[in-house]
MMTF fields as JSON, N, C-alpha, C and O atoms, coordinates in Angstrom:
{
  "mmtfVersion": "1.0.0",
  "mmtfProducer": "UNKNOWN",
  "numBonds": 323,
  "numAtoms": 324,
  "numGroups": 81,
  "numChains": 1,
  "numModels": 1,
  "chainsPerModel": [1],
  "groupsPerChain": [81],
  "chainIdList": ["A"],
  "bondAtomList": [4, 2, 8, 6, 12, 10, 16, 14, 20, 18, 24, 22, 28, 26, 32, 30, 36, 34, 40, 38, 44, 42, 48, 46, 52, 50, 56, 54, 60, 58, 64, 62, 68, 66, 72, 70, 76, 74, 80, 78, 84, 82, 88, 86, 92, 90, 96, 94, 100, 98, 104, 102, 108, 106, 112, 110, 116, 114, 120, 118, 124, 122, 128, 126, 132, 130, 136, 134, 140, 138, 144, 142, 148, 146, 152, 150, 156, 154, 160, 158, 164, 162, 168, 166, 172, 170, 176, 174, 180, 178, 184, 182, 188, 186, 192, 190, 196, 194, 200, 198, 204, 202, 208, 206, 212, 210, 216, 214, 220, 218, 224, 222, 228, 226, 232, 230, 236, 234, 240, 238, 244, 242, 248, 246, 252, 250, 256, 254, 260, 258, 264, 262, 268, 266, 272, 270, 276, 274, 280, 278, 284, 282, 288, 286, 292, 290, 296, 294, 300, 298, 304, 302, 308, 306, 312, 310, 316, 314, 320, 318],
  "bondOrderList": [1, 1, 1, 1, 1, 1, 1, 1, 1, 1, 1, 1, 1, 1, 1, 1, 1, 1, 1, 1, 1, 1, 1, 1, 1, 1, 1, 1, 1, 1, 1, 1, 1, 1, 1, 1, 1, 1, 1, 1, 1, 1, 1, 1, 1, 1, 1, 1, 1, 1, 1, 1, 1, 1, 1, 1, 1, 1, 1, 1, 1, 1, 1, 1, 1, 1, 1, 1, 1, 1, 1, 1, 1, 1, 1, 1, 1, 1, 1, 1],
  "groupList": [{"groupName": "UNK", "atomNameList": ["N", "CA", "C", "O"], "elementList": ["N", "C", "C", "O"], "formalChargeList": [0, 0, 0, 0], "bondAtomList": [1, 0, 2, 1, 3, 2], "bondOrderList": [1, 1, 2], "singleLetterCode": "X", "chemCompType": "L-PEPTIDE LINKING"}],
  "groupTypeList": [0, 0, 0, 0, 0, 0, 0, 0, 0, 0, 0, 0, 0, 0, 0, 0, 0, 0, 0, 0, 0, 0, 0, 0, 0, 0, 0, 0, 0, 0, 0, 0, 0, 0, 0, 0, 0, 0, 0, 0, 0, 0, 0, 0, 0, 0, 0, 0, 0, 0, 0, 0, 0, 0, 0, 0, 0, 0, 0, 0, 0, 0, 0, 0, 0, 0, 0, 0, 0, 0, 0, 0, 0, 0, 0, 0, 0, 0, 0, 0, 0],
  "groupIdList": [1, 2, 3, 4, 5, 6, 7, 8, 9, 10, 11, 12, 13, 14, 15, 16, 17, 18, 19, 20, 21, 22, 23, 24, 25, 26, 27, 28, 29, 30, 31, 32, 33, 34, 35, 36, 37, 38, 39, 40, 41, 42, 43, 44, 45, 46, 47, 48, 49, 50, 51, 52, 53, 54, 55, 56, 57, 58, 59, 60, 61, 62, 63, 64, 65, 66, 67, 68, 69, 70, 71, 72, 73, 74, 75, 76, 77, 78, 79, 80, 81],
  "secStructList": [7, 7, 4, 4, 4, 1, 7, 7, 7, 5, 0, 0, 0, 0, 0, 4, 4, 4, 1, 7, 2, 2, 2, 2, 2, 2, 2, 2, 2, 2, 2, 1, 7, 7, 6, 6, 7, 2, 2, 2, 2, 2, 2, 6, 2, 2, 2, 2, 2, 2, 2, 2, 2, 2, 6, 7, 1, 1, 1, 1, 1, 7, 7, 7, 2, 2, 2, 2, 2, 2, 2, 2, 2, 2, 2, 2, 6, 6, 7, 5, 7],
  "xCoordList": [-138.395, -139.074, -138.687, -137.505, -139.658, -139.385, -139.005, -139.262, -138.392, -137.982, -139.19, -139.085, -140.345, -141.539, -142.025, -142.667, -141.732, -142.196, -141.23, -141.596, -140.035, -139.033, -139.284, -139.718, -139.006, -139.162, -138.118, -136.977, -138.532, -137.58, -136.571, -136.874, -135.381, -134.316, -134.596, -135.204, -134.144, -134.278, -132.918, -132.03, -132.776, -131.526, -131.258, -130.174, -132.241, -132.032, -131.682, -130.797, -132.357, -132.175, -131.01, -130.275, -130.837, -129.917, -128.664, -127.618, -128.751, -127.628, -126.803, -125.579, -127.435, -126.695, -125.73, -124.605, -126.113, -125.169, -123.926, -122.94, -123.954, -122.777, -121.667, -120.496, -122.03, -121.041, -120.506, -121.258, -119.198, -118.553, -118.418, -118.459, -118.259, -118.066, -116.857, -116.882, -115.806, -114.614, -114.9, -114.333, -115.778, -116.172, -116.921, -116.682, -117.818, -118.623, -117.722, -117.82, -116.841, -115.928, -115.049, -114.853, -114.523, -113.637, -114.355, -113.809, -115.553, -116.286, -116.766, -116.825, -117.106, -117.476, -116.274, -116.387, -115.123, -113.903, -113.443, -113.103, -113.432, -112.887, -113.832, -113.395, -115.124, -116.067, -117.298, -118.138, -117.414, -118.599, -119.856, -120.967, -119.686, -120.807, -120.991, -120.085, -122.173, -122.475, -123.191, -124.384, -122.453, -123.013, -124.023, -124.702, -124.128, -125.135, -126.444, -127.405, -126.482, -127.661, -128.37, -127.835, -129.575, -130.33, -130.453, -130.208, -130.826, -131.048, -129.787, -129.857, -128.644, -127.399, -127.006, -126.581, -127.145, -126.79, -127.742, -127.316, -129.021, -130.006, -129.712, -129.786, -129.381, -129.104, -127.846, -127.765, -126.886, -125.598, -125.444, -124.335, -126.544, -126.487, -125.767, -124.968, -126.025, -125.384, -123.874, -123.128, -123.426, -121.99, -121.351, -120.245, -122.041, -121.531, -121.415, -120.403, -122.445, -122.418, -121.244, -120.551, -121.018, -119.893, -118.565, -117.715, -118.391, -117.138, -117.032, -115.951, -118.154, -118.147, -117.814, -116.994, -118.45, -118.244, -116.809, -116.257, -116.213, -114.831, -113.817, -112.628, -114.281, -113.387, -112.68, -111.742, -113.128, -112.519, -113.046, -112.5, -114.075, -114.72, -115.124, -115.65, -114.903, -114.165, -112.677, -112.198, -111.968, -110.589, -109.62, -108.542, -109.975, -109.016, -109.175, -108.238, -110.326, -110.544, -111.895, -112.844, -111.972, -113.233, -114.268, -113.93, -115.525, -116.614, -116.678, -116.298, -117.157, -117.439, -118.517, -119.388, -118.451, -119.397, -120.85, -121.721, -121.124, -122.502, -123.012, -124.198, -122.138, -122.548, -122.773, -123.696, -121.929, -122.129, -123.464, -124.211, -123.765, -125.04, -126.226, -127.279, -126.061, -127.118, -127.38, -128.533, -126.323, -126.471, -127.15, -128.046, -126.719, -127.306, -128.809, -129.628, -129.152, -130.554, -131.376, -132.537, -130.793, -131.487, -131.875, -132.985, -130.979, -131.294, -132.437, -133.398, -132.337, -133.387, -134.74, -135.787, -134.704, -135.932, -136.559, -137.656, -135.877, -136.442, -135.83, -136.376, -134.684, -133.971, -134.87, -134.957, -135.528, -136.432, -135.654, -134.538, -136.249, -135.573, -135.497, -134.962],
  "yCoordList": [-24.72, -25.199, -24.29, -24.034, -23.82, -22.947, -23.767, -24.969, -23.104, -23.791, -24.37, -25.422, -23.699, -24.193, -25.505, -26.296, -25.741, -26.951, -28.122, -29.271, -27.844, -28.9, -29.719, -29.196, -31.006, -31.888, -31.536, -31.199, -31.621, -31.395, -32.542, -33.677, -32.211, -33.207, -34.204, -33.867, -35.438, -36.457, -37.083, -37.09, -37.605, -38.256, -39.461, -39.582, -40.347, -41.59, -41.344, -42.003, -40.421, -40.186, -39.25, -39.467, -38.208, -37.132, -37.014, -36.589, -37.381, -37.165, -38.43, -38.388, -39.538, -40.776, -41.114, -41.522, -40.964, -41.292, -40.404, -40.762, -39.262, -38.385, -38.931, -38.599, -39.757, -40.329, -41.636, -42.588, -41.67, -42.888, -43.888, -43.508, -45.154, -46.178, -45.841, -46.066, -45.307, -44.955, -43.815, -43.784, -42.872, -41.792, -42.373, -41.993, -43.287, -43.91, -44.663, -44.494, -45.495, -46.275, -45.371, -45.626, -44.32, -43.402, -42.701, -42.605, -42.221, -41.494, -42.419, -42.007, -43.648, -44.603, -44.836, -44.813, -45.061, -45.34, -44.128, -44.263, -42.961, -41.766, -41.133, -40.666, -41.118, -40.356, -41.127, -40.6, -42.379, -43.152, -42.663, -42.969, -41.899, -41.35, -42.165, -42.263, -42.746, -43.564, -42.703, -42.427, -42.285, -41.429, -42.148, -41.511, -43.46, -44.209, -44.315, -44.918, -43.731, -43.793, -42.446, -41.456, -42.413, -41.158, -40.455, -39.251, -41.178, -40.546, -39.875, -38.777, -40.512, -39.924, -38.701, -37.688, -38.788, -37.651, -36.492, -35.338, -36.791, -35.739, -35.029, -33.803, -35.797, -35.213, -34.35, -33.385, -34.675, -33.961, -33.095, -32.672, -32.828, -32.172, -30.83, -30.555, -29.996, -28.677, -28.802, -28.105, -29.675, -29.885, -30.483, -30.099, -31.421, -32.007, -30.926, -30.843, -30.103, -29.027, -28.082, -27.69, -27.72, -26.833, -27.436, -26.737, -28.726, -29.388, -29.517, -29.348, -29.817, -29.908, -28.549, -28.459, -27.499, -26.149, -25.673, -24.948, -26.082, -25.697, -26.551, -26.234, -27.63, -28.521, -29.515, -30.182, -29.629, -30.561, -31.984, -32.918, -32.141, -33.44, -33.597, -32.65, -34.734, -35.877, -35.565, -34.53, -36.477, -36.185, -36.142, -35.559, -36.741, -36.795, -35.687, -35.412, -35.053, -33.959, -33.317, -33.991, -32.026, -31.316, -31.723, -32.08, -31.66, -31.891, -30.74, -29.616, -31.016, -29.918, -29.012, -29.481, -27.735, -26.778, -27.173, -26.94, -27.762, -28.153, -29.217, -29.23, -30.102, -31.126, -30.519, -30.913, -29.565, -28.855, -28.123, -28.133, -27.492, -26.786, -27.752, -27.417, -28.936, -29.948, -30.312, -30.403, -30.518, -30.843, -29.69, -29.909, -28.468, -27.273, -27.186, -26.9, -27.433, -27.36, -28.466, -28.249, -29.64, -30.735, -30.307, -30.589, -29.638, -29.122, -28.12, -28.198, -27.173, -26.165, -26.796, -26.296, -27.895, -28.577, -29.371, -29.908, -29.451, -30.139, -31.491, -32.258, -31.791, -33.053, -34.275, -35.14, -34.332, -35.446, -36.758, -36.777, -37.846, -39.147, -39.551, -40.615],
  "zCoordList": [176.506, 177.703, 178.873, 179.101, 179.589, 180.734, 181.949, 182.008, 182.917, 184.148, 184.864, 185.495, 184.78, 185.449, 184.857, 185.548, 183.602, 182.929, 183.104, 182.857, 183.516, 183.649, 184.906, 185.932, 184.804, 185.956, 187.007, 186.688, 188.263, 189.344, 189.373, 189.003, 189.818, 189.9, 191.013, 192.029, 190.808, 191.843, 192.124, 191.271, 193.327, 193.709, 192.806, 192.235, 192.677, 191.931, 190.464, 189.918, 189.84, 188.409, 188.104, 187.141, 188.92, 188.559, 189.419, 188.927, 190.682, 191.607, 191.804, 191.674, 192.109, 192.373, 191.247, 191.535, 189.957, 188.878, 188.835, 188.19, 189.507, 189.522, 190.419, 190.232, 191.381, 192.299, 191.73, 191.518, 191.486, 190.998, 192.146, 193.317, 191.807, 192.836, 193.704, 194.914, 193.099, 193.874, 194.851, 195.943, 194.468, 195.379, 196.575, 197.721, 196.291, 197.347, 198.313, 199.529, 197.763, 198.614, 199.463, 200.651, 198.858, 199.564, 200.717, 201.816, 200.481, 201.528, 202.641, 203.8, 202.311, 203.365, 204.265, 205.49, 203.645, 204.401, 205.215, 206.39, 204.601, 205.247, 206.262, 207.314, 205.949, 206.781, 207.213, 207.942, 206.769, 207.117, 206.426, 206.859, 205.345, 204.588, 203.319, 202.492, 203.175, 202.005, 200.971, 201.097, 199.952, 198.919, 198.03, 197.224, 198.168, 197.409, 198.184, 197.706, 199.378, 200.237, 200.243, 200.743, 199.687, 199.591, 200.933, 201.018, 201.98, 203.285, 203.807, 204.361, 203.642, 204.117, 203.291, 203.847, 201.98, 201.122, 201.374, 201.441, 201.513, 201.772, 203.091, 203.17, 204.118, 205.435, 205.435, 206.194, 204.615, 204.571, 203.32, 202.995, 202.619, 201.309, 201.33, 200.435, 202.316, 202.352, 202.488, 201.8, 203.361, 203.535, 202.296, 201.917, 201.664, 200.425, 199.357, 198.662, 199.227, 198.237, 198.495, 197.556, 199.734, 200.057, 199.609, 199.058, 199.844, 199.451, 197.94, 197.377, 197.276, 195.815, 195.202, 194.289, 195.707, 195.172, 195.389, 194.561, 196.5, 196.798, 196.035, 196.017, 195.406, 194.686, 195.571, 195.133, 196.849, 197.806, 197.654, 198.241, 196.888, 196.756, 195.3, 194.715, 194.705, 195.242, 195.365, 194.9, 195.996, 196.372, 195.187, 195.305, 194.055, 192.948, 191.914, 191.165, 191.856, 190.901, 191.178, 191.577, 190.967, 191.192, 190.142, 189.014, 190.543, 189.596, 188.607, 188.932, 187.405, 186.475, 187.084, 187.817, 186.778, 187.35, 187.065, 187.903, 185.904, 185.585, 186.561, 186.89, 187.023, 187.985, 189.371, 190.084, 189.745, 191.016, 190.975, 191.954, 189.851, 189.715, 189.76, 190.303, 189.199, 189.273, 190.733, 191.154, 191.498, 192.917, 193.655, 194.47, 193.367, 193.995, 193.664, 194.537, 192.409, 191.999, 192.649, 192.996, 192.817, 193.499, 194.909, 195.36, 195.597, 196.944, 196.85, 197.616, 195.906, 195.739, 195.398, 195.808, 194.647, 194.256, 195.396, 195.244, 196.535, 197.684, 197.992, 198.785, 197.361, 197.619, 197.427, 198.3, 196.288, 196.014, 195.885, 195.367, 196.359, 196.217, 194.774, 194.458]
}
């Protein structure tokens, strides 16, 4: 299957499941950012990606590179809900 034939990534299907409940709780408490809220994640996507890529987020362990790439591709795909 070519990249052109693949469905674009969406927040609900592909991104939201990457955030654990503990990640959501931690970010709400620390920064007031609700990672379970599409509008907030979409608005802060570049900053979130920078922290994910640097391994600064989540606070207990870096995401696997494949998950960081999924987030990066979601941005490239237009941050679909």
